[in-house]
N, C-alpha and C positions, 0 to 999 in steps of 0.2 A: 569536470564532474563526470561521474559514471552512475547510471541507472542501475537499482537492484537488478538482481537476476542471476542466473548461475555463474559462480565465478571461481575457478580453482587455481590454487597457488601454491607453491611449496616454499618453505622458509627454511633457510639454514642459519644457526647461530654458531656464532664461532668467539674466540677468545683472543685479541690482538695481545701481544708480549713474547717474553722469551719461550721458547719451545718448553725448556725445563720446568719454568713455572706454570704453564699450562697444562702439563701433564700432573701437577700437583693438585689441580683445580679440577679435574676431570669428573664429571658425573654424567649417568645416562641422560639423554635428552629424549622426550617423547617423539615418536614419529608423527609425521605429518597425517592427517586425516584422508582418507581416500572417499568419504561420505560425499556424494553428489546429490544435488537436490534437483528434483523434478518440477514441472509445473502440477504436478496431482501431490505433493507433499505437504499435508496439512500442517506439518510442524512450521512452514516458512510461509505459505501462501493462503489466502482465504478461499476454501471449497463452499460456496453458497448451497442452501438447502433450498426446498420449495417453501418454507415458512419463510425465509428471507424474502424471495422473490413476491410471495403473496403480500408481505407487509410493504414491501417497496410500492406495490402495486396499490394498495389501501391508501397509502400517503403520499403518493408521488405521481400518479397514474395524471396522464395529459401534460406533464412536464416534461422538457427534454433535460436529460440525465447525463451528465459527463463522469465517467468512471476513469478518473484520476489515477496515473501511476498503474496502469490496466496489466501490465505484465503480458501474459498469453489472452487476456479479454474474456475469460472465462465468465466474469459474472456480467458482464456487457452482453455477452452472446444469450446468456439465460434471461435477463431482462428483455432484450428484444423479441426471443422467442416467444415472452409472456405479453408481447403486443405493447412493449414501451419503446420510446423514441430514446436511442441512447448513443451518445459517441464516445469511443474507447480511447484514451491519450495516453502517449508514453512517451518518454524523452528517449529512449531505445527500444521500438517495437521487437519482439521474438517471432523469428520464423514460424514457429508452431501455433501462432496464434488462430483460433478458430473463427474470428471476427475482424473486420477491417480495423486496424489500428492506426490514428492518426499521429503521425512523428510530430510531438510538438512540446515547447516547455511551457509546462501549465502556469508560471509564475508570470508570462508574458502573453497569455493566451487571451482571446476575446469571446469570453462565454457569453452565450446568448442572456439576455435580460430575461428573469422570473424563472430560470434554469434551477437545477440542483447540482450540486458538486459532491461526488461519492469517493472515498477513500476507504479501499478495502485492504487491510494489513499494510499500509505503506512502509516504504523504508524509513528507518530512522536515523535519518541524518540531513544535515545541512539545513535543516529548518523549512523544506521544500513544502511541507503540509500547510505550515502557517503563513508562508509568503504566497501560496495558492490561495487560500482564505483571503488574504487581504486584496487579490488581485481579483477574486470573484465578488466580492463585496463591493468594489469599485465598477465592476461591469453590472452589477444589478441583481445577483444571483438569488435565490428566494428561500433556499436552505442547503445546509452543508450537512451531509450524513458520513459519518465517521465510523468505521465498522474496524474492530480490532480486540485486542487482549487488553484486561485491566491494566496490567502492569506496563503499558506504552502510552497509554492515552494521555496522561499529563505531559509527558515528554513530546509527543507528536503535536499536541492542539497548542501547548505553551500557554501566553496571555488570554487565548480564547476560550479556554478548558470551562470557566465559569459560566459561559454563555451556552455551553452545550446541557441537553437534558439526555440524562440515560434512559432507554427505554428500555424496558421490562419484556423482553420478547427471549423465550428460551428457543435453542434449537435451531440458529440462524445459519451455523457453520458446523465444522467438525472438529474445532479445537476450544471451544468454549468461549467465542466471540461474542462480544456486546455489540449494541448500536447506541450510538451518541447522536444528537441531531441539535443542530442551531437552526431553529425557526427564525426567519427575518421577515419582519413586517415591514 
């Protein structure tokens, strides 16, 4: 598997067959994109605001928060600076992280009992969010917080989606993200 992050590649598309028949089917192919994403790109990554940090402090202060799939750990860094106890986890930590990142597979990690799992704009592949939630439940986490875009939440949370409550908090990020939370009694 591969963790989300900046990945660049080129794709060459060709047609197999006789040279003459391939000339007849020739059509222009779009060139590859030179767009590269940085850790500060709001189109791909979550950029938390003070509103988000305040919400997390009000709802989860005193709990150990695990930012799962943290990337450069920007969110973990902001929460820690606000006085929260945070562990940043990623399958493949980035060199440009501003906060210590534990390299770990979240689907096998031993989360602390009564802690909080935090997903901020996670990668949408291979069901790692659902598998991590299941792992967290078996470890006794107290809550799961998902921050993301409306168009991704159902696919990321899968069968857990009905257990989540959408929190009405405006201005938590820079790309119209929302908070969904699954409190666990």
